[in-house]
C-alpha positions in Angstrom: -84.9 4.6 -69.8 -83.8 3.0 -66.1 -84.6 -0.4 -67.3 -82.1 -0.1 -70.0 -80.0 1.1 -67.8 -80.8 -1.8 -65.2 -80.1 -4.3 -68.5 -76.6 -3.1 -69.5 -75.7 -3.7 -65.2 -76.1 -7.1 -65.1 -75.4 -7.5 -68.8 -71.6 -5.9 -67.8 -71.7 -8.3 -64.5 -72.2 -11.3 -66.2 -69.6 -11.0 -68.9 -66.3 -11.2 -65.7 -68.3 -15.0 -65.1 -68.6 -15.9 -68.0 -65.1 -14.5 -69.8 -63.4 -16.6 -66.9 -66.3 -20.1 -67.2 -64.9 -19.8 -71.5 -61.2 -19.6 -69.4 -61.5 -22.4 -67.4 -63.3 -23.7 -70.4 -60.6 -24.0 -73.3 -58.1 -24.4 -70.2 -59.7 -27.6 -68.8 -57.5 -30.7 -70.2 -54.5 -29.0 -69.6 -55.8 -28.3 -66.3 -56.5 -32.1 -65.9 -52.8 -32.9 -67.4 -51.2 -30.9 -65.1 -53.3 -32.1 -62.0 -53.5 -35.2 -62.6 -49.4 -35.9 -63.3 -48.9 -33.3 -60.9 -46.4 -32.1 -63.1 -45.3 -29.0 -61.5 -43.3 -27.9 -59.4 -43.2 -24.6 -57.1 -40.0 -22.7 -55.1 -41.2 -22.9 -51.0 -38.5 -20.2 -49.2 -35.5 -22.8 -50.8 -36.4 -25.8 -51.9 -38.5 -26.8 -55.0 -41.8 -28.8 -54.1 -44.0 -30.9 -56.4 -47.4 -29.1 -56.1 -48.2 -32.2 -54.2 -45.1 -32.5 -51.7 -46.2 -28.6 -50.6 -49.8 -29.7 -50.0 -48.9 -32.4 -48.1 -46.8 -30.1 -46.2 -49.2 -27.5 -46.1 -51.6 -29.8 -45.0 -49.5 -31.5 -41.6 -48.5 -28.3 -40.1 -52.2 -26.6 -40.7 -53.6 -29.2 -39.1 -51.0 -29.9 -35.3 -51.8 -25.3 -35.5 -55.5 -26.1 -34.9 -54.8 -28.7 -32.1 -52.0 -27.1 -30.6 -54.2 -23.7 -30.5 -57.0 -25.9 -29.0 -54.9 -27.3 -26.3 -53.1 -24.0 -25.5 -56.7 -22.2 -25.6 -57.8 -23.9 -22.9 -54.3 -23.8 -21.0 -54.9 -19.9 -20.6 -57.4 -20.2 -19.3 -55.3 -21.8 -16.2 -52.6 -19.7 -16.2 -53.0 -17.3 -13.3 -49.4 -15.7 -15.3 -48.2 -16.3 -17.4 -44.1 -16.3 -18.2 -42.1 -13.6 -18.6 -41.4 -13.5 -23.3 -37.3 -14.8 -23.6 -35.1 -11.6 -23.8 -32.3 -12.5 -26.6 -33.3 -13.2 -30.5 -33.7 -15.1 -32.2 -31.8 -14.4 -35.8 -30.1 -17.7 -37.1 -31.0 -21.3 -37.5 -28.2 -23.8 -38.7 -30.9 -26.7 -40.6 -29.0 -30.2 -40.9 -30.9 -33.2 -42.7 -30.2 -35.0 -46.0 -34.2 -33.7 -47.1 -33.6 -30.2 -47.3 -37.9 -30.8 -49.0 -38.0 -32.1 -45.6 -39.0 -29.6 -44.2 -39.2 -26.9 -47.0 -42.6 -25.6 -45.1 -41.0 -24.6 -42.0 -37.5 -23.5 -43.2 -40.5 -21.1 -45.4 -42.1 -20.3 -42.4 -39.1 -19.3 -39.8 -37.9 -16.9 -42.8 -40.7 -15.6 -43.2 -40.8 -14.4 -39.3 -37.8 -12.7 -40.0 -34.7 -15.7 -39.3 -31.8 -17.2 -41.4 -31.4 -20.3 -42.1 -28.8 -21.7 -43.2 -29.0 -25.9 -44.0 -26.7 -28.9 -44.7 -26.7 -32.1 -46.0 -25.1 -34.0 -43.3 -23.4 -34.3 -39.8 -19.6 -32.9 -41.5 -21.2 -30.5 -43.6 -22.8 -29.3 -40.3 -19.9 -28.6 -38.2 -18.2 -27.0 -41.3 -21.1 -24.5 -40.6 -20.8 -24.2 -37.2 -17.0 -24.1 -37.7 -17.4 -21.3 -40.5 -20.3 -19.0 -39.1 -19.5 -15.4 -38.9 -21.6 -14.5 -36.8 -23.2 -17.4 -34.2 -26.2 -19.9 -34.5 -29.2 -19.5 -32.0 -29.8 -22.8 -32.5 -29.7 -26.1 -34.5 -31.8 -28.4 -35.7 -30.6 -31.9 -36.2 -32.9 -34.8 -38.1 -32.2 -38.5 -36.4 -31.1 -41.2 -38.8 -29.4 -39.3 -42.4 -27.7 -40.7 -45.3 -24.1 -39.9 -44.2 -20.6 -40.7 -46.7 -20.2 -44.2 -44.7 -23.9 -44.5 -45.4 -27.0 -44.8 -43.8 -26.6 -43.5 -40.2 -29.7 -43.9 -37.7 -28.5 -42.1 -35.5 -26.5 -39.2 -37.0 -28.9 -36.2 -35.1 -26.9 -37.9 -31.5 -23.1 -37.5 -33.3 -23.6 -34.4 -34.9 -25.0 -33.4 -31.2 -22.0 -35.4 -28.8 -19.6 -33.3 -31.8 -21.2 -30.0 -30.6 -20.8 -30.6 -26.9 -17.4 -31.8 -27.6 -16.4 -27.6 -28.1 -20.3 -25.7 -27.6 -21.7 -27.0 -24.3 -24.6 -23.9 -24.9 -25.7 -23.8 -28.3 -29.9 -25.6 -28.6 -29.4 -28.8 -31.2 -32.8 -30.2 -31.4 -33.7 -32.7 -32.8 -36.3 -32.8 -35.0 -38.1 -36.1 -36.3 -40.4 -38.4 -36.9 -41.8 -42.1 -34.7 -38.7 -43.2 -34.2 -36.6 -40.5 -32.8 -38.5 -38.8 -30.1 -38.6 -43.0 -28.7 -35.0 -41.9 -28.3 -35.7 -39.1 -26.3 -33.9 -40.0 -23.3 -30.6 -40.9 -26.0 -31.0 -36.9 -26.9 -31.3 -36.1 -22.8 -28.1 -37.4 -22.3 -26.4 -36.5 -25.3 -27.1 -33.4 -24.0 -29.7 -32.2 -26.9 -31.9 -29.6 -25.0 -35.2 -31.7 -27.4 -36.9 -33.5 -29.6 -40.4 -33.6 -31.6 -42.3 -34.2 -34.6 -44.6 -31.8 -34.4 -44.2 -28.6 -36.8 -45.7 -26.6 -34.1 -44.0 -28.3 -31.3 -40.1 -27.3 -32.9 -41.5 -23.7 -32.8 -42.6 -23.9 -29.5 -39.3 -25.0 -28.4 -37.2 -22.5 -30.5 -39.7 -19.7 -28.6 -38.3 -21.2 -26.2 -34.9 -19.8 -27.1 -35.7 -16.2 -28.3 -38.7 -14.1 -29.8 -38.9 -14.1 -33.4 -37.5 -11.5 -35.1 -40.7 -9.9 -37.1 -42.1 -9.9 -33.4 -39.6 -8.5 -31.6 -39.9 -5.4 -29.7 
């Protein structure tokens, strides 16, 4: 009787793996077609990305985070007195980029920790969002070069900073772009921008200096 019971348990344990294997075998042609053509998309935050685009952003961001965590772990061993956390809370961010899907993963991360992200695709649209905001933005993020009404403007980020500073001297403005943007760090500072980076983790570090993220705020 004991041997029979053990046999039934063994067969039951095999049932789900065998069923799963059968399902995969039946769907294998469709799965291969999806992977080959990357034919489906997923929604990330406010944007829709192909699986390949999403995967690329996840890989890039997690690699950056791993590198930064390693550096910070080494630094924390040498730091005796950590600086006090900022007193304000980061509630709202305006993100200006003519291709919002480039930042979909970072936008979703901010939303996941309670930060409202308003997206604009041009300098004029961003300035209108600032003027019409029912509540002030705690920070502004912009790419450097983008398509504007008159064509591509390689200095759109600098233009946005200068226009914001005409009426607002305090809201932090950060440039988030590639190596071409980081090479213009001095120009960003001269326009009274608050920082420029191409690193997702460094961007979050810059935002964290403005205010604590809502999910971690006490």
